[in-house]
Rosetta silent file (secondary structure, phi, psi, omega in degrees, C-alpha in Angstrom):
SEQUENCE: XXXXXXXXXXXXXXXXXXXXXXXXXXXXXXXXXXXXXXXXXXXXXXXXXXXXXXXXXXXXXXXXXXXXXXXXXXXXXXXXXXXXXXXXXXXXXXXXXXXXXXXXXXXXXXXXXXXXXXXXXXXXXXXXXXXXXXXXXXXXXXXXXXXXXXXXXXXXXXXXXXXXXXXXXXXXXXXXXXXXXXXXXXXXXXXXXXXXXXXXXXXXXXXXXXXXXXXXXXXXXXXXXXXXXXXXXXXXXXXXXXXXXXXXXXXXXXXXXXXXXXXXXXXXXXXXXX
SCORE:     score description
SCORE:     0.000 S_00000001
   1 L     0.000  131.445 -165.996  -19.874  -16.608   -7.738 S_00000001
   2 L   -64.363  138.441  177.775  -16.830  -15.105   -5.899 S_00000001
   3 L   -88.680  141.910  170.433  -15.442  -11.898   -7.527 S_00000001
   4 L   -97.495  125.128  175.487  -11.733  -11.496   -8.353 S_00000001
   5 L   -84.322  124.862  173.783  -10.433   -8.028   -7.520 S_00000001
   6 L  -106.241   -1.149  167.414   -7.649   -6.650   -9.768 S_00000001
   7 L  -143.510  158.456 -176.581   -7.404   -3.497   -7.700 S_00000001
   8 L   -67.925  141.404 -177.487   -7.848   -2.784   -4.104 S_00000001
   9 L   -61.385  -33.429  175.071  -11.502   -2.078   -3.008 S_00000001
  10 L  -123.237  151.968 -171.193  -10.483    1.132   -1.317 S_00000001
  11 L   -59.075  139.117 -178.550   -7.721    3.558   -2.204 S_00000001
  12 L  -151.914  127.220  178.439   -4.279    2.531   -1.016 S_00000001
  13 L   -64.907  121.951  173.254   -0.885    3.979   -1.766 S_00000001
  14 L    87.184   14.849  172.555    1.363    1.442   -3.640 S_00000001
  15 L   -60.319  153.776 -176.573   -1.285   -1.226   -4.537 S_00000001
  16 L  -102.283   40.952 -177.270   -0.027   -3.513   -7.219 S_00000001
  17 H   -55.937  -37.072 -169.987   -2.925   -3.414   -9.673 S_00000001
  18 H   -67.725  -26.793 -177.700   -0.545   -2.699  -12.654 S_00000001
  19 H   -91.130   -2.485 -171.106    1.129   -6.000  -11.949 S_00000001
  20 H   -55.919  -42.165 -177.602   -1.937   -8.171  -11.543 S_00000001
  21 H   -68.372  -51.488  177.350   -1.774   -9.778  -15.032 S_00000001
  22 H   -63.410  -37.653  179.451    1.911  -10.698  -14.909 S_00000001
  23 H   -58.438  -41.790 -178.720    1.643  -11.838  -11.273 S_00000001
  24 H   -62.457  -33.864  176.268   -1.023  -14.276  -12.251 S_00000001
  25 H   -59.472  -43.357  178.938    1.257  -15.724  -14.846 S_00000001
  26 H   -64.401  -47.255  179.733    3.853  -16.383  -12.113 S_00000001
  27 H   -57.270  -34.939 -177.595    1.203  -18.011   -9.849 S_00000001
  28 L   -68.915   -8.704  178.560    0.222  -20.428  -12.615 S_00000001
  29 L   -99.553    2.432 -177.501    3.752  -22.001  -12.542 S_00000001
  30 L  -104.980  164.777 -177.464    3.597  -22.720   -8.766 S_00000001
  31 L   -63.693  146.588  179.893    2.205  -25.619   -6.753 S_00000001
  32 L   -69.370  -22.451 -177.491   -1.491  -25.372   -5.967 S_00000001
  33 L  -104.917   18.604  174.807   -0.682  -26.182   -2.272 S_00000001
  34 L   -64.714  161.187  173.226    2.083  -23.708   -1.816 S_00000001
  35 E  -103.004  117.180 -173.962    2.327  -21.394    1.168 S_00000001
  36 E  -108.323  129.728 -179.265    2.369  -17.658    0.238 S_00000001
  37 E  -117.288  107.412  175.341    3.390  -15.183    2.984 S_00000001
  38 E   -80.536   89.475 -167.096    2.560  -11.566    2.115 S_00000001
  39 L   -67.761  -37.127  176.309    5.154   -9.916    4.444 S_00000001
  40 L  -115.522   77.754 -172.648    3.946   -6.226    3.623 S_00000001
  41 L   -55.684  -30.401 -177.028    0.348   -6.927    3.036 S_00000001
  42 L    45.799 -126.663 -177.416   -0.799   -3.359    2.347 S_00000001
  43 L   -70.362  -10.910 -168.962   -4.159   -3.410    0.779 S_00000001
  44 L    81.104    4.091 -173.651   -4.217   -7.132    0.569 S_00000001
  45 H   -60.944  -49.945 -177.840   -4.496   -7.090   -3.255 S_00000001
  46 H   -60.298  -43.430  175.496   -1.592   -9.587   -3.805 S_00000001
  47 H   -64.735  -46.128  179.034   -2.974  -11.950   -1.117 S_00000001
  48 H   -63.327  -40.283  179.189   -6.395  -11.883   -2.606 S_00000001
  49 H   -60.763  -47.199 -174.585   -5.246  -12.409   -6.164 S_00000001
  50 H   -63.748  -43.137 -178.129   -3.090  -15.410   -4.916 S_00000001
  51 H   -70.628  -30.303 -179.854   -6.031  -17.018   -2.957 S_00000001
  52 H   -74.251  -30.962 -177.259   -8.466  -16.567   -5.841 S_00000001
  53 H   -95.400  -17.791  179.269   -6.096  -18.275   -8.306 S_00000001
  54 L  -133.468   71.782 -176.603   -4.704  -20.815   -5.895 S_00000001
  55 L   -64.803  -14.136  174.738   -7.739  -21.667   -3.619 S_00000001
  56 L   -94.586   -2.874  179.093   -6.012  -24.642   -2.069 S_00000001
  57 L   -74.653  156.457  164.755   -2.908  -22.662   -1.066 S_00000001
  58 E   -88.415  124.019 -178.081   -2.230  -21.121    2.298 S_00000001
  59 E  -123.220  119.209  178.348   -2.117  -17.408    1.937 S_00000001
  60 E  -102.948  112.708 -177.180   -0.964  -15.250    4.896 S_00000001
  61 E   -98.227  104.002 -179.152   -1.811  -11.633    4.690 S_00000001
  62 E   -84.758   97.986 -178.570    0.097   -9.366    7.051 S_00000001
  63 L   -78.858   58.881 -173.109   -2.273   -6.476    7.606 S_00000001
  64 L   -67.063  -29.533 -175.583    0.243   -4.287    9.505 S_00000001
  65 L   -85.338    0.035  179.339   -1.589   -1.066    8.208 S_00000001
  66 L    58.879   42.002  174.300   -4.978   -2.240    9.595 S_00000001
  67 H   -63.020  -25.015  176.880   -6.586   -2.029    6.076 S_00000001
  68 H   -59.278  -40.335  175.139   -9.282   -4.374    7.531 S_00000001
  69 H   -49.859  -48.688  179.021  -10.559   -1.495    9.661 S_00000001
  70 H   -65.553  -36.824  175.123  -11.317    0.442    6.520 S_00000001
  71 H   -65.485  -40.720  178.660  -12.987   -2.486    4.918 S_00000001
  72 H   -59.959  -30.575 -178.574  -15.054   -3.137    7.940 S_00000001
  73 L  -103.537   16.867  177.805  -16.336    0.376    7.916 S_00000001
  74 H   -55.191  -37.154 -179.274  -17.083    0.512    4.117 S_00000001
  75 H   -64.006  -46.749 -178.085  -20.851    0.889    4.735 S_00000001
  76 H   -65.595  -37.499  171.515  -20.251    3.891    6.882 S_00000001
  77 H   -55.065  -43.640  177.726  -17.919    5.333    4.182 S_00000001
  78 H   -59.660  -49.193 -176.474  -20.629    4.884    1.491 S_00000001
  79 H   -62.541  -43.353  177.777  -23.222    6.655    3.610 S_00000001
  80 H   -61.940  -37.472  176.744  -20.814    9.486    4.261 S_00000001
  81 H   -69.632  -32.258  175.659  -20.001    9.822    0.520 S_00000001
  82 H   -62.814  -39.368  177.196  -23.598    9.858   -0.248 S_00000001
  83 H   -66.944  -40.152  178.489  -24.064   12.904    1.980 S_00000001
  84 H   -60.446  -38.439  172.725  -21.015   14.558    0.521 S_00000001
  85 H   -52.599  -41.266  179.353  -22.596   14.178   -2.971 S_00000001
  86 H   -68.691  -53.680 -177.024  -25.549   16.140   -1.819 S_00000001
  87 H   -47.159  -48.139 -169.900  -23.307   18.790   -0.243 S_00000001
  88 L   -98.578   11.613 -172.652  -21.208   19.421   -3.287 S_00000001
  89 L   -56.255  -29.244 -177.454  -24.006   18.967   -5.855 S_00000001
  90 L   -99.172    6.785 -179.231  -23.748   22.687   -7.053 S_00000001
  91 L  -101.783  132.981 -179.183  -20.021   22.649   -7.239 S_00000001
  92 L   -58.020  139.995  176.421  -18.410   21.988  -10.720 S_00000001
  93 L   -58.136  138.594  177.150  -16.658   18.620  -11.019 S_00000001
  94 L    65.485    8.495 -178.461  -12.935   18.766  -10.451 S_00000001
  95 L  -105.872  162.733 -178.413  -12.987   22.437   -9.497 S_00000001
  96 E   -64.084  140.139  178.703  -12.061   24.034   -6.257 S_00000001
  97 L   -81.027  135.836 -177.504  -14.759   23.862   -3.520 S_00000001
  98 L   -76.527  166.157 -173.810  -15.945   27.178   -2.260 S_00000001
  99 H   -54.312  -49.691 -170.333  -15.547   28.315    1.385 S_00000001
 100 H   -66.490  -42.607 -174.933  -19.254   27.817    2.366 S_00000001
 101 H   -66.751  -32.345  172.466  -19.303   24.327    1.012 S_00000001
 102 H   -60.752  -42.561  178.079  -16.071   23.426    2.681 S_00000001
 103 H   -62.313  -34.496  179.205  -17.487   24.318    6.061 S_00000001
 104 H   -68.722  -35.136  177.756  -20.541   22.157    5.339 S_00000001
 105 H   -69.040  -46.219  172.314  -18.208   19.307    4.520 S_00000001
 106 H   -55.813  -40.429 -179.532  -16.236   19.857    7.729 S_00000001
 107 H   -63.048  -39.054 -178.611  -19.351   19.963    9.823 S_00000001
 108 H   -70.882  -36.407  178.517  -20.515   16.651    8.301 S_00000001
 109 H   -68.078  -43.839  177.123  -17.067   15.049    8.973 S_00000001
 110 H   -53.427  -45.681 -179.567  -17.167   16.291   12.528 S_00000001
 111 H   -68.055  -31.775  174.157  -20.478   14.600   13.192 S_00000001
 112 H   -62.524  -41.824  179.331  -19.057   11.376   11.600 S_00000001
 113 H   -57.413  -40.854 -174.506  -16.122   11.485   13.971 S_00000001
 114 H   -66.013  -21.224 -173.459  -18.434   11.795   16.963 S_00000001
 115 H  -112.022   -3.797  176.538  -20.115    8.469   16.103 S_00000001
 116 L   151.742 -158.294 -170.461  -17.107    6.360   15.040 S_00000001
 117 L   -64.417  142.935  169.896  -14.406    5.691   12.493 S_00000001
 118 L  -124.513  126.782  179.619  -13.798    7.995    9.496 S_00000001
 119 L   -90.163   88.188 -176.589  -11.761    6.600    6.590 S_00000001
 120 H   -65.798  -31.444 -179.395   -9.838    9.845    5.771 S_00000001
 121 H   -67.245  -38.961  178.457   -7.725    8.132    3.148 S_00000001
 122 H   -70.270  -45.373  175.894  -10.846    7.125    1.132 S_00000001
 123 H   -51.081  -42.143  178.018  -12.406   10.479    1.790 S_00000001
 124 H   -51.414  -46.169 -171.721   -9.212   12.157    0.541 S_00000001
 125 H   -71.106   -9.181  177.144   -9.483   10.561   -2.817 S_00000001
 126 H  -108.527   -3.842  177.154  -12.836   12.243   -3.372 S_00000001
 127 H  -126.202   -5.050  176.711  -11.851   15.765   -2.123 S_00000001
 128 L  -118.918  173.828  171.820   -8.075   16.092   -3.033 S_00000001
 129 L   -62.801  161.474 -177.246   -5.950   15.735   -6.165 S_00000001
 130 L   -62.931  136.690  178.046   -5.228   12.228   -7.224 S_00000001
 131 L    71.503   19.007  177.482   -2.822   10.242   -5.024 S_00000001
 132 L  -118.003  128.360 -171.783   -2.873   12.919   -2.232 S_00000001
 133 L  -135.117  148.887  168.877   -4.108   11.670    1.077 S_00000001
 134 L  -127.554  167.417 -175.863   -4.536   12.926    4.702 S_00000001
 135 L  -116.702    8.501 -178.463   -5.242   11.103    7.886 S_00000001
 136 L  -157.125  164.775  172.709   -7.251   13.502    9.918 S_00000001
 137 H   -57.920  -50.716 -175.876   -9.814   16.454    9.789 S_00000001
 138 H   -58.047  -40.715 -177.322   -7.181   18.832   10.948 S_00000001
 139 H   -71.295  -32.111 -178.599   -4.879   17.899    8.031 S_00000001
 140 H   -66.765  -41.638 -179.200   -7.869   18.105    5.492 S_00000001
 141 H   -59.297  -25.468 -175.769   -8.518   21.725    6.721 S_00000001
 142 L   -86.334   -3.120 -174.520   -5.058   22.780    5.451 S_00000001
 143 L  -109.318  154.501  170.631   -5.712   21.554    1.876 S_00000001
 144 L   -79.923  136.854 -179.837   -7.499   23.058   -1.071 S_00000001
 145 L  -112.439  154.395 -177.123  -10.417   20.755   -1.798 S_00000001
 146 E  -131.382  147.388  175.527  -11.932   19.743   -5.146 S_00000001
 147 L   -76.294   81.242  173.480  -15.118   18.147   -6.160 S_00000001
 148 L  -113.210   29.123 -174.601  -13.877   14.721   -7.077 S_00000001
 149 L   -61.658  119.732 -174.095  -16.554   12.989   -5.055 S_00000001
 150 L   -54.676  135.718 -175.967  -16.996    9.391   -6.116 S_00000001
 151 L   -79.321  -26.550 -170.760  -20.340    8.806   -7.797 S_00000001
 152 L  -115.213  154.185  175.571  -20.638    5.040   -6.928 S_00000001
 153 L   -75.171  159.772  175.722  -20.408    3.137   -3.677 S_00000001
 154 L   -91.719  157.771  177.463  -17.473    1.013   -2.821 S_00000001
 155 L  -137.561  144.111  174.423  -17.722   -2.769   -2.387 S_00000001
 156 L  -141.027   25.511  176.908  -15.422   -5.306   -0.857 S_00000001
 157 L   -47.070  116.795  175.304  -17.576   -8.501   -0.864 S_00000001
 158 L    79.054   -2.067 -171.563  -15.281  -11.552   -0.525 S_00000001
 159 L   -64.835  -32.176 -177.882  -12.095   -9.692   -0.800 S_00000001
 160 L  -104.529    9.099 -178.389  -10.441  -11.207    2.314 S_00000001
 161 L   -55.046  127.211 -179.945  -12.104  -14.605    2.038 S_00000001
 162 L    77.717    3.197  177.034   -9.862  -17.481    2.860 S_00000001
 163 L   -85.705  140.586  162.387   -6.866  -15.456    3.988 S_00000001
 164 E   -89.576  127.982 -167.780   -5.003  -16.054    7.149 S_00000001
 165 E  -113.443  129.645  176.120   -4.551  -12.644    8.593 S_00000001
 166 E  -121.218  172.147  174.700   -1.693  -11.447   10.803 S_00000001
 167 L  -155.712   92.956 -176.818   -0.614   -8.065   11.988 S_00000001
 168 L  -158.605  170.849  171.782    2.993   -8.016   13.085 S_00000001
 169 L   -52.902  141.077 -174.854    6.473   -6.909   12.166 S_00000001
 170 H   -65.942  -30.643  177.693    7.483   -8.539    8.850 S_00000001
 171 H   -66.442  -45.050  176.913   10.647  -10.114   10.437 S_00000001
 172 H   -55.523  -46.207  176.870    8.463  -11.929   12.990 S_00000001
 173 H   -62.370  -46.400  178.601    6.332  -13.313   10.143 S_00000001
 174 H   -55.396  -57.089 -177.114    9.365  -14.301    8.105 S_00000001
 175 H   -56.264  -24.304 -178.944   10.894  -16.137   11.010 S_00000001
 176 H   -74.843  -35.053 -176.394    7.669  -18.056   11.494 S_00000001
 177 H  -113.118   -2.715 -170.102    7.718  -19.436    7.908 S_00000001
 178 L   -61.162  -26.681 -174.628   11.364  -19.263    6.732 S_00000001
 179 L   -97.899    4.564  170.706   11.911  -22.946    7.298 S_00000001
 180 L   -74.590  115.508 -175.185    8.826  -24.138    5.324 S_00000001
 181 L   -67.017  -19.134 -171.956   10.236  -25.717    2.171 S_00000001
 182 L  -103.986   20.904 -166.496    6.991  -24.913    0.221 S_00000001
 183 E   -95.910  146.231  170.054    6.890  -21.192    1.151 S_00000001
 184 E  -125.660  119.988 -175.116    6.855  -18.259   -1.365 S_00000001
 185 E   -96.622  130.554  175.936    7.416  -14.839    0.167 S_00000001
 186 E  -102.664  119.196 -166.386    5.576  -11.868   -1.433 S_00000001
 187 E  -126.269  100.815  175.955    7.831   -8.791   -0.508 S_00000001
 188 L  -127.082   74.782  179.374    6.364   -5.312   -1.281 S_00000001
 189 L   -74.674  156.231  174.347    7.964   -2.889    1.263 S_00000001
 190 L   -52.366  136.219 -176.558    7.227    0.783    1.141 S_00000001
 191 L   -66.024  143.757  166.466    9.446    2.258   -1.643 S_00000001
 192 L   -63.860  137.889  177.257   12.540    4.037   -0.799 S_00000001
 193 L    72.416   23.712  178.922   12.326    7.853   -1.707 S_00000001
 194 L  -127.832  145.143  178.553    8.516    7.585   -1.648 S_00000001
 195 L   -60.341  128.960 -177.211    6.118    9.206    0.820 S_00000001
 196 L  -117.370   14.419 -175.362    5.201    6.603    3.572 S_00000001
 197 L   -58.781  -20.455  179.198    2.893    8.945    5.661 S_00000001
 198 L   -97.005    2.048  170.090   -0.118    6.651    5.226 S_00000001
 199 L   -94.414  152.257  175.458    1.788    3.566    6.501 S_00000001
 200 L   -77.853   46.115 -178.800    2.011    2.596   10.142 S_00000001
 201 L  -163.320  156.213  168.841    5.796    2.750   10.140 S_00000001
 202 L   -91.417  159.813 -166.879    8.941    4.862    9.728 S_00000001
 203 L  -148.682  105.290  177.963   11.271    3.875    6.735 S_00000001
 204 L  -109.509  174.070  170.381   14.839    4.511    6.377 S_00000001
 205 H   -55.423  -46.595  179.211   17.571    3.204    3.933 S_00000001
 206 H   -54.209  -43.599 -178.066   18.775    0.800    6.605 S_00000001
 207 H   -73.756  -42.483  177.464   15.255   -0.622    6.918 S_00000001
 208 H   -57.864  -46.131 -179.089   14.793   -0.880    3.188 S_00000001
 209 H   -71.482  -31.746  178.490   18.107   -2.811    2.857 S_00000001
 210 H   -62.251  -30.852  179.360   17.311   -5.072    5.833 S_00000001
 211 H   -69.725  -21.381  178.985   14.418   -6.544    3.812 S_00000001
 212 H   -62.552  -22.286 -174.734   16.856   -7.840    1.169 S_00000001
 213 H   -69.456  -27.733 -178.593   18.041  -10.403    3.953 S_00000001
 214 H   -77.598   -8.701 -178.314   14.708  -12.290    3.650 S_00000001
 215 H   -86.154  -23.672 -168.507   15.318  -12.992   -0.116 S_00000001
 216 L   -62.832  117.696  170.130   18.542  -14.993    0.406 S_00000001
 217 L    76.726   11.270 -173.924   17.987  -18.611   -0.532 S_00000001
 218 L  -118.965  158.952  165.301   14.076  -18.253   -0.571 S_00000001
 219 L   -80.930  140.101 -173.400   11.557  -18.207   -3.215 S_00000001
 220 E  -157.034  158.030  167.743   10.080  -14.724   -3.686 S_00000001
 221 E  -129.190  118.457 -173.861    8.193  -12.158   -5.656 S_00000001
 222 E  -119.875  140.067 -179.520    9.750   -8.726   -4.830 S_00000001
 223 E  -118.478  142.917  175.938    8.674   -5.227   -5.703 S_00000001
 224 E  -154.910 -169.567  176.977   10.723   -2.026   -5.936 S_00000001
 225 E  -140.035  160.852 -179.866   11.057    1.040   -8.183 S_00000001
 226 L   -74.657   -1.186  174.715   13.682    2.648  -10.175 S_00000001
 227 L   -71.747  -31.011 -179.208   13.613    5.574   -7.725 S_00000001
 228 L   -82.881  -27.371 -174.662   15.414    3.361   -5.163 S_00000001
 229 L    53.262   30.808 -179.670   18.028    2.159   -7.624 S_00000001
 230 H   -65.507  -40.005 -175.650   18.096   -0.954   -5.502 S_00000001
 231 H   -69.904  -39.568  172.065   18.711   -3.360   -8.258 S_00000001
 232 H   -56.853  -47.637  179.558   21.658   -1.304   -9.550 S_00000001
 233 H   -61.443  -40.747  176.863   23.065   -1.048   -6.026 S_00000001
 234 H   -72.866  -27.979  170.698   22.894   -4.805   -5.490 S_00000001
 235 H   -57.070  -49.553 -174.401   24.595   -5.409   -8.896 S_00000001
 236 H   -65.919  -42.034  176.076   27.374   -3.119   -7.725 S_00000001
 237 H   -60.157  -38.624 -177.470   27.740   -4.655   -4.342 S_00000001
 238 H   -72.471  -19.725  176.947   28.046   -8.055   -5.913 S_00000001
 239 H   -87.749  -16.034  174.386   30.823   -6.889   -7.981 S_00000001
 240 L  -127.896   61.898 -171.641   32.692   -5.205   -5.019 S_00000001
 241 L   -68.720  -19.844 -175.046   32.336   -7.604   -2.232 S_00000001
 242 L  -101.343    7.105 -177.611   35.480   -6.673   -0.477 S_00000001
 243 L   -62.753  -47.828 -172.735   34.941   -2.941   -0.156 S_00000001
 244 L    73.169 -156.212 -177.378   33.433   -2.795    3.353 S_00000001
 245 L  -102.277  114.527 -176.778   32.251    0.618    4.485 S_00000001
 246 L   -68.430  -15.436 -177.114   34.151    3.406    2.903 S_00000001
 247 L   -99.278    9.410  172.357   32.681    5.971    5.281 S_00000001
 248 L   -55.139  132.439 -177.121   33.901    4.350    8.466 S_00000001
 249 L    70.888   -4.804  176.653   35.339    6.913   10.858 S_00000001
 250 L   -69.135  150.626  176.012   34.301    9.805    8.498 S_00000001
 251 L   -95.459  154.134 -177.003   32.638   12.776    9.973 S_00000001
 252 L  -127.778  131.442  175.938   29.371   14.055    8.724 S_00000001
 253 L  -119.835  133.029 -173.072   27.803   17.581    8.084 S_00000001
 254 L  -123.028  148.322  165.586   24.221   18.038    7.028 S_00000001
 255 L  -149.377  162.369 -179.279   22.015   20.913    5.720 S_00000001
 256 L   -94.399  137.833  174.785   18.557   20.960    4.135 S_00000001
 257 L  -126.570  154.743 -178.441   18.188   21.728    0.493 S_00000001
 258 L  -118.387  135.852  175.735   15.078   22.264   -1.609 S_00000001
 259 L  -156.926  164.135  175.819   14.527   21.410   -5.259 S_00000001
 260 L   -81.764  156.081 -177.593   11.792   20.457   -7.678 S_00000001
 261 L  -147.999  157.386 -175.806   11.442   16.752   -8.573 S_00000001
 262 L   -92.880  123.123 -179.872    9.648   14.664  -11.183 S_00000001
 263 L   -75.143  -12.870 -172.108    6.984   12.348   -9.374 S_00000001
 264 L   -83.327  143.536 -179.755    7.001    9.761  -12.048 S_00000001
 265 L  -153.257  168.457 -179.156    8.906    6.518  -11.565 S_00000001
 266 L  -103.153  117.911  170.517    8.996    2.950  -12.843 S_00000001
 267 E   -67.582  147.075 -179.497    7.621   -0.023  -10.801 S_00000001
 268 E  -131.118  131.272  167.301    9.727   -3.184  -10.804 S_00000001
 269 E  -117.913  128.101  171.209    8.856   -6.806  -10.016 S_00000001
 270 E  -116.948  143.783  178.648   11.559   -9.392   -9.546 S_00000001
 271 E  -147.533  143.389  172.114   10.858  -13.011   -8.730 S_00000001
 272 E  -133.784   99.465 -167.470   12.717  -16.166   -8.073 S_00000001
 273 L  -110.400    3.360 -173.559   10.452  -19.202   -7.776 S_00000001
 274 L   -98.716    0.000    0.000   12.535  -22.136   -8.801 S_00000001
């Protein structure tokens, strides 16, 4: 029997596992033969949950970040983690890894690179603090490493089954399906004011606001956070439609400032499906 995943099989920044239960309630109100287009597919979790609960629906997963490559190499990753467990066996759990053991880890990763792909995001989750990731061996060398090595293998059996997979700019995909009267767009862009280093894109305020244009007149499920204040901003703009750009012709001076910040924030899901 096919398994339903309620979290991504491999670590991914911004996966929507906390919304899985509520998202399934939304799906239950929609046509079984609807077309769901996951514009910012990320880990594919929303696409997977959609296809599992709506097996007759067309579900398009935009794998812009090439998450598939990580899934395709999951056996390699499991073998590598098995070797790392042996290397760190004498290191206390969740404690700093000593210099000698670090070098053994680096040697093992170097050998892995010589034979093919290394999933550094997944490896990061076993060697760094929670939610901290690197994309290369050079970046890992700059970090303090901790023995958080996962004790069990990863599995992704059936995770992408039945999905139509694309890999393109979200605007291209939107234009392809925007005139389909049965479409529902899943819109989960990288959050504004959030680190996007593990995504294959740059991301500015203008990019973030551009995404809002795909919501106009469409059925959608949209994700944001209170760090962006996007809901408050849109409410304000709706009440001040004649303002225009108050900074037109103004001159700008910039300097860099440093301050501490609180990393906690609130995820938000908004939807219009009628």
